[in-house]
C-alpha positions as CSV (number, residue, x, y, z in Angstrom):
1,X,-14.7,-40.4,-42.1
2,X,-13.0,-37.1,-43.0
3,X,-9.7,-36.4,-41.3
4,X,-7.8,-33.2,-40.9
5,X,-4.1,-32.5,-40.3
6,X,-3.3,-29.8,-37.8
7,X,0.0,-28.0,-38.1
8,X,2.3,-27.5,-35.2
9,X,1.8,-23.8,-35.4
10,X,-1.9,-24.2,-34.9
11,X,-1.3,-26.4,-31.9
12,X,1.1,-23.9,-30.4
13,X,-1.5,-21.2,-30.9
14,X,-4.1,-23.3,-29.2
15,X,-1.9,-23.9,-26.2
16,X,-1.0,-20.2,-25.9
17,X,-4.6,-19.1,-26.3
18,X,-5.9,-21.6,-23.7
19,X,-3.2,-20.6,-21.3
20,X,-4.1,-17.0,-21.8
21,X,-7.8,-17.7,-21.1
22,X,-6.8,-19.6,-18.0
23,X,-4.6,-16.8,-16.7
24,X,-7.2,-14.2,-17.5
25,X,-9.8,-15.9,-15.3
26,X,-10.0,-15.3,-11.6
27,X,-10.2,-18.8,-10.0
28,X,-10.9,-19.2,-6.4
29,X,-7.5,-20.6,-5.6
30,X,-5.5,-17.6,-6.7
31,X,-4.7,-14.9,-4.1
32,X,-5.5,-11.3,-5.1
33,X,-3.7,-8.4,-3.6
34,X,-6.4,-6.0,-2.3
35,X,-4.2,-3.1,-1.2
36,X,-3.1,-1.7,2.1
37,X,-4.5,-2.9,5.4
38,X,-6.7,-0.4,7.2
39,X,-5.1,0.5,10.5
40,X,-1.8,-1.2,9.5
41,X,1.5,0.3,8.4
42,X,1.5,3.4,6.3
43,X,0.9,2.9,2.6
44,X,3.4,5.6,1.7
45,X,6.1,4.0,-0.5
46,X,9.6,3.5,0.9
47,X,12.2,5.9,-0.4
48,X,10.1,9.0,-0.2
49,X,12.3,12.1,-0.1
50,X,12.3,14.3,3.0
51,X,14.2,17.5,3.8
52,X,14.3,20.8,5.6
53,X,12.2,23.9,4.8
54,X,11.9,27.4,6.1
55,X,8.4,27.8,7.7
56,X,8.3,31.3,9.0
57,X,9.4,33.5,6.0
58,X,5.9,34.5,5.0
59,X,5.8,38.3,5.3
60,X,9.6,38.5,5.9
61,X,12.0,38.2,8.8
62,X,12.6,41.2,11.1
63,X,16.1,42.6,11.6
64,X,16.2,41.2,15.1
65,X,14.5,37.9,14.2
66,X,15.6,34.4,13.3
67,X,14.7,31.8,10.7
68,X,12.7,28.7,11.7
69,X,13.5,25.5,9.9
70,X,11.5,22.3,10.1
71,X,12.6,18.8,9.1
72,X,12.9,15.1,10.1
73,X,13.5,14.2,13.8
74,X,16.4,11.9,12.9
75,X,18.4,14.3,10.7
76,X,20.4,17.5,11.0
77,X,20.2,20.4,8.6
78,X,23.0,22.5,7.1
79,X,22.4,26.1,5.9
80,X,24.2,28.2,3.3
81,X,23.0,31.9,3.0
82,X,23.8,34.6,0.5
83,X,22.6,38.2,0.0
84,X,20.4,38.0,-3.0
85,X,21.9,39.5,-6.2
86,X,25.5,39.2,-5.0
87,X,26.0,35.8,-6.7
88,X,24.5,32.5,-7.6
89,X,23.5,30.4,-4.5
90,X,25.4,27.4,-5.9
91,X,28.6,29.3,-6.8
92,X,31.6,30.5,-4.8
93,X,30.7,34.1,-5.7
94,X,28.4,36.3,-3.6
95,X,28.3,37.8,-0.1
96,X,27.8,34.9,2.4
97,X,25.7,35.5,5.5
98,X,27.0,33.6,8.5
99,X,24.7,32.3,11.2
100,X,24.4,29.7,14.0
101,X,22.1,26.7,13.9
102,X,20.5,25.2,17.0
103,X,17.6,22.9,17.7
104,X,14.5,23.5,19.9
105,X,14.8,20.5,22.2
106,X,12.3,17.6,21.6
107,X,10.9,19.2,18.4
108,X,11.4,18.9,14.7
109,X,12.3,22.6,14.6
110,X,15.7,24.3,14.1
111,X,16.6,28.0,14.5
112,X,19.1,29.7,12.2
113,X,20.2,33.0,13.8
114,X,22.4,35.4,11.8
115,X,25.8,36.2,13.5
116,X,25.5,39.9,12.5
117,X,22.2,41.9,12.5
118,X,20.4,41.8,9.2
119,X,19.7,45.0,7.2
120,X,16.1,45.9,6.4
121,X,15.3,45.8,2.8
122,X,17.9,43.1,2.0
123,X,16.8,39.9,0.4
124,X,18.4,36.7,1.6
125,X,18.7,33.4,-0.2
126,X,19.0,30.1,1.7
127,X,20.1,26.7,0.6
128,X,19.2,23.8,3.0
129,X,20.2,20.2,3.0
130,X,20.1,17.4,5.6
131,X,22.3,14.6,6.9
132,X,19.8,11.9,6.0
133,X,20.2,9.8,2.9
134,X,16.7,10.7,1.6
135,X,17.0,14.4,2.5
136,X,16.4,16.6,-0.5
137,X,18.0,20.1,-1.0
138,X,15.6,23.0,-0.8
139,X,15.9,26.7,-1.7
140,X,14.2,29.6,0.1
141,X,14.4,33.3,0.2
142,X,13.0,36.1,2.4
143,X,13.1,39.9,2.7
144,X,14.5,41.5,5.9
145,X,11.9,43.7,7.6
146,X,12.5,46.5,10.1
147,X,13.1,45.4,13.7
148,X,10.1,44.4,15.7
149,X,9.4,44.7,19.4
150,X,8.7,41.1,20.3
151,X,6.1,40.2,22.9
152,X,4.3,37.0,23.9
153,X,1.5,36.6,21.3
154,X,-2.1,36.8,22.7
155,X,-4.0,33.6,21.9
156,X,-7.5,32.3,22.1
157,X,-8.5,28.7,22.8
158,X,-11.6,26.6,22.1
159,X,-10.5,23.1,22.9
160,X,-12.7,20.1,22.0
161,X,-12.4,16.3,22.5
162,X,-13.3,13.6,20.1
163,X,-13.2,9.8,20.2
164,X,-10.9,7.9,17.9
165,X,-10.6,4.1,17.6
166,X,-7.4,2.3,16.5
167,X,-7.0,-1.3,15.7
168,X,-5.2,-3.1,18.5
169,X,-5.5,-6.6,17.1
170,X,-6.1,-7.8,13.6
171,X,-6.4,-11.1,11.7
172,X,-5.9,-11.9,8.0
173,X,-7.9,-14.0,5.6
174,X,-6.2,-17.0,4.0
175,X,-5.8,-18.0,0.3
176,X,-4.3,-20.7,-1.8
177,X,-1.2,-19.7,-3.7
178,X,-0.4,-21.4,-7.0
179,X,-0.8,-25.2,-6.9
180,X,-0.2,-25.5,-3.1
181,X,-2.6,-27.7,-1.2
182,X,-2.3,-25.5,1.9
183,X,-3.8,-22.1,2.8
184,X,-1.6,-19.2,3.8
185,X,-2.3,-15.8,5.3
186,X,-3.3,-13.2,2.7
187,X,-5.0,-9.8,2.4
188,X,-7.4,-8.5,3.3
189,X,-6.9,-8.1,7.1
190,X,-9.4,-6.6,9.5
191,X,-9.6,-5.6,13.1
192,X,-11.2,-7.7,15.8
193,X,-10.2,-5.5,18.7
194,X,-10.2,-1.7,18.8
195,X,-8.8,0.7,21.4
196,X,-10.8,3.9,22.0
197,X,-8.9,7.0,22.9
198,X,-9.4,10.8,23.2
199,X,-8.0,13.2,20.6
200,X,-7.9,16.9,21.5
201,X,-8.1,19.8,19.1
202,X,-6.7,22.9,20.9
203,X,-8.7,25.3,18.8
204,X,-5.9,27.8,19.0
205,X,-5.8,31.2,17.3
206,X,-4.1,34.5,17.7
207,X,-4.7,38.1,17.0
208,X,-1.0,39.0,16.8
209,X,0.5,40.1,13.5
210,X,1.9,37.2,11.5
211,X,5.4,38.8,11.5
212,X,5.3,38.7,15.3
213,X,3.8,35.2,15.8
214,X,6.3,33.8,13.2
215,X,9.1,34.5,15.7
216,X,7.7,32.0,18.2
217,X,7.3,28.2,18.5
218,X,4.4,27.0,20.6
219,X,4.8,23.9,22.8
220,X,1.8,21.8,24.0
221,X,2.3,19.7,27.2
222,X,-0.4,17.1,28.1
223,X,1.5,15.4,31.0
224,X,4.9,14.4,32.3
225,X,4.8,11.0,30.5
226,X,3.7,12.3,27.1
227,X,5.8,13.7,24.4
228,X,5.1,17.4,23.8
229,X,3.6,18.7,20.6
230,X,4.9,21.8,18.7
231,X,3.7,24.2,16.1
232,X,5.1,27.3,14.4
233,X,3.5,30.8,14.3
234,X,0.9,29.7,11.8
235,X,-0.7,27.7,14.6
236,X,-1.9,25.1,12.1
237,X,-1.7,21.3,12.1
238,X,-1.4,20.9,15.8
239,X,-1.6,17.1,16.7
240,X,-1.7,16.5,20.4
241,X,-0.8,13.2,22.1
242,X,-3.9,11.0,22.6
243,X,-5.4,10.3,26.1
244,X,-5.9,6.6,26.8
245,X,-7.2,6.9,30.3
246,X,-10.7,8.1,30.8
247,X,-11.3,11.3,32.8
248,X,-13.9,13.9,33.3
249,X,-11.8,16.4,31.3
250,X,-8.5,16.4,29.4
251,X,-6.1,19.3,29.8
252,X,-3.0,20.7,28.3
253,X,-0.6,23.7,28.9
254,X,0.9,26.0,26.2
255,X,4.3,27.7,26.2
256,X,5.5,30.3,23.6
257,X,9.3,30.0,22.9
258,X,10.9,33.1,21.4
259,X,13.3,32.0,18.5
260,X,16.1,34.5,18.9
261,X,16.5,34.3,22.7
262,X,14.9,30.9,23.5
263,X,13.0,32.7,26.3
264,X,9.9,30.7,27.3
265,X,6.6,32.4,28.0
266,X,4.1,29.9,29.6
267,X,0.4,30.8,29.4
268,X,-1.1,31.1,32.9
269,X,-3.9,28.6,32.9
270,X,-4.4,25.1,31.4
271,X,-6.9,24.6,28.7
272,X,-9.3,21.7,29.1
273,X,-12.0,19.8,27.1
274,X,-14.7,17.7,28.8
275,X,-15.4,14.0,28.1
276,X,-19.1,14.7,28.1
277,X,-21.3,12.2,26.3
278,X,-18.5,10.5,24.5
279,X,-18.3,6.7,24.7
280,X,-16.1,5.0,27.3
281,X,-12.5,4.4,26.5
282,X,-10.8,1.0,26.5
283,X,-10.5,-2.0,24.2
284,X,-13.6,-3.6,22.6
285,X,-14.0,-6.7,20.5
286,X,-15.7,-6.5,17.1
287,X,-17.2,-9.6,15.3
288,X,-16.5,-9.6,11.6
289,X,-19.5,-9.6,9.3
290,X,-20.4,-10.2,5.7
291,X,-18.4,-7.1,4.5
292,X,-15.2,-8.8,5.8
293,X,-15.9,-12.5,5.2
294,X,-17.6,-12.5,1.8
295,X,-15.8,-15.0,-0.3
296,X,-14.8,-12.8,-3.3
297,X,-12.8,-10.7,-0.9
298,X,-11.9,-13.3,1.8
299,X,-11.3,-16.6,-0.1
300,X,-10.8,-18.6,3.2
301,X,-11.4,-17.3,6.7
302,X,-8.7,-16.5,9.4
303,X,-8.2,-19.5,11.7
304,X,-11.0,-19.5,14.3
305,X,-13.5,-17.8,12.0
306,X,-14.6,-20.8,10.0
307,X,-18.2,-20.8,11.3
308,X,-19.2,-17.2,10.5
309,X,-17.4,-17.5,7.1
310,X,-19.5,-20.6,6.3
311,X,-22.7,-18.8,7.3
312,X,-21.9,-15.8,5.1
313,X,-21.0,-18.0,2.1
314,X,-23.8,-20.6,2.7
315,X,-24.9,-20.3,-0.9
316,X,-21.7,-22.3,-1.9
317,X,-23.3,-25.4,-0.4
318,X,-23.8,-27.8,-3.3
319,X,-22.5,-25.2,-5.7
320,X,-18.7,-25.7,-5.2
321,X,-18.1,-24.8,-8.9
322,X,-19.5,-21.3,-8.5
323,X,-17.2,-18.4,-8.4
324,X,-14.9,-18.3,-5.3
325,X,-16.6,-21.4,-3.8
326,X,-13.7,-23.8,-4.5
327,X,-12.5,-23.8,-0.9
328,X,-16.0,-24.1,0.7
329,X,-15.8,-28.0,1.0
330,X,-12.5,-27.8,2.8
331,X,-13.4,-24.9,5.2
332,X,-17.0,-26.0,6.0
333,X,-17.0,-29.8,5.5
334,X,-13.4,-30.7,6.4
335,X,-12.6,-32.1,3.0
336,X,-9.0,-32.1,1.8
337,X,-7.8,-29.5,-0.6
338,X,-7.3,-31.1,-4.0
339,X,-3.8,-30.5,-5.3
340,X,-3.5,-28.7,-8.7
341,X,-1.0,-29.9,-11.3
342,X,2.0,-27.6,-11.6
343,X,3.5,-26.5,-14.9
344,X,6.6,-28.6,-14.2
345,X,4.5,-31.7,-13.7
346,X,1.7,-31.7,-16.3
347,X,-1.1,-34.2,-16.1
348,X,-0.6,-37.4,-18.0
349,X,-2.7,-37.4,-21.2
350,X,-3.0,-40.5,-23.5
351,X,-2.2,-39.9,-27.1
352,X,-5.2,-42.0,-28.2
353,X,-7.8,-40.9,-25.7
354,X,-8.4,-38.7,-22.7
355,X,-11.6,-39.0,-20.7
356,X,-12.3,-36.9,-17.7
357,X,-14.3,-34.3,-15.8
358,X,-14.0,-30.8,-17.1
359,X,-14.3,-29.2,-13.7
360,X,-17.7,-27.9,-14.5
361,X,-19.5,-31.1,-14.0
362,X,-19.5,-32.3,-17.6
363,X,-17.7,-35.4,-18.8
364,X,-15.5,-34.6,-21.7
365,X,-14.1,-37.1,-24.2
366,X,-11.0,-36.2,-26.3
367,X,-10.1,-38.8,-28.9
368,X,-6.9,-38.5,-31.0
369,X,-5.9,-41.0,-33.6
370,X,-2.5,-40.1,-34.9
371,X,-1.2,-43.7,-35.3
372,X,-3.4,-44.8,-38.1
373,X,-4.6,-43.5,-41.5
374,X,-6.6,-45.4,-44.0
375,X,-3.4,-46.9,-45.3
376,X,-1.9,-47.4,-41.8
377,X,1.0,-45.1,-42.7
378,X,0.9,-42.9,-39.7
379,X,0.2,-39.7,-41.6
380,X,-0.7,-37.6,-38.7
381,X,-4.4,-37.6,-39.4
382,X,-6.8,-37.4,-36.4
383,X,-10.3,-37.2,-35.1
384,X,-11.1,-34.8,-32.3
385,X,-14.2,-34.5,-30.1
386,X,-13.9,-30.9,-28.8
387,X,-14.7,-30.0,-25.2
388,X,-16.7,-27.3,-23.5
389,X,-14.4,-26.2,-20.6
390,X,-11.0,-24.6,-20.2
391,X,-9.5,-27.5,-18.4
392,X,-10.6,-30.1,-20.9
393,X,-9.5,-27.9,-23.8
394,X,-6.1,-27.8,-22.2
395,X,-6.1,-31.6,-22.1
396,X,-7.2,-31.5,-25.8
397,X,-4.2,-29.4,-26.8
398,X,-1.8,-31.6,-24.8
399,X,-3.2,-34.7,-26.6
400,X,-2.7,-33.0,-30.0
401,X,0.9,-32.2,-29.1
402,X,1.7,-35.8,-28.1
403,X,0.0,-37.2,-31.2
404,X,1.9,-35.0,-33.5
405,X,5.2,-35.9,-31.7
406,X,4.4,-39.6,-32.2
407,X,3.6,-39.0,-35.9
408,X,6.8,-37.1,-36.4
409,X,8.8,-40.1,-35.0
410,X,7.1,-42.5,-37.4
411,X,7.6,-40.3,-40.4
412,X,11.3,-40.0,-39.5
413,X,11.6,-43.8,-39.6
414,X,9.6,-44.6,-42.7
415,X,9.3,-41.4,-44.6
416,X,6.0,-39.6,-45.4
417,X,3.3,-41.4,-47.4
418,X,1.1,-38.4,-48.0
419,X,0.5,-36.7,-51.3
420,X,1.9,-33.3,-51.8
421,X,0.5,-30.3,-53.6
422,X,-2.4,-27.9,-53.1
423,X,-4.9,-30.8,-52.5
424,X,-2.8,-32.8,-50.1
425,X,-4.5,-35.9,-48.7
426,X,-3.6,-39.2,-47.0
427,X,-3.6,-42.4,-49.0
């Protein structure tokens, strides 16, 4: 029988290659992160910078006007202003423009009002920064326009109601992590209860010139227990509080607040939108289906959802070796989860023979004869019957390593008995 000697470098390559092929696979007992949960916390990364910005400088600021600044609720801004061209904004040179900074109560808006009247035609540069750790510094500039006779802007409203559903209770699938014999909560998660509410779009617009509407903030009140909503003179991005109690119609009141004087101008009548043919409000239960419980996404069901999971993945019955079916016997038939060997505790492999199941249903025999050569010298010659599966191939590589280690110990004791040269052989 012809015998081959495998070098240690080849064995190491085999082990690394087999390990790589194992890691590259996607076995059913490895959890996969599938991204953010729908209806859960924001997916925006922590550490995102915030800051304060001028929001009413489009078209300029009138001599008798004020600057509107928007920023985070939990921070306070600081303002440094210079007449443009008198010096660099970040230097001690230049003509500083002093002003007072106050907040519009309950809103994210601040008003900077110059102490002395501005002069038309002058350009002003502003540097803004906030008290928060993540607040970034911003620069802005505007041109001073002639004084404007301010008056409550005329508005038009076309309110409409829409139904929104928000997850009120969710559950998460389970997965097996590493070599653990237990299942732990993992993504994805999905809602099993939803709360239906009413969201209003005020449909607000104005015919007032932008320079005029920019000198007002608009407050929207939906009730004494609801936090008011605000928007600037652009009248864009208005998000009103939701209505959770069903009614025939849903109403809100609007007030215009003049920036420089803080005078409030309420609009006479409330604006309302009817419930109409929208579905009823309240909490409703939703049963998960195949889209949530299919095994390649949900490796094991949330507790209490075993029966529908088994129905969705019934094709795993008798096919436990198919992709993502490894947990089916445990979930659906109550069988224990087989513990996997850890890297710190590798499976015992005999140096002379390893016989087992490859995990794919085929018996694999690995035979290593490192203790004998034709002369009984222990030359490190061997016979190997290769396997057809990744697991058995791993057993093969371990057997080779053990055999070579035994051979090395014998050579150390008795010295090598092999011929050397280009045509090395055992004798």
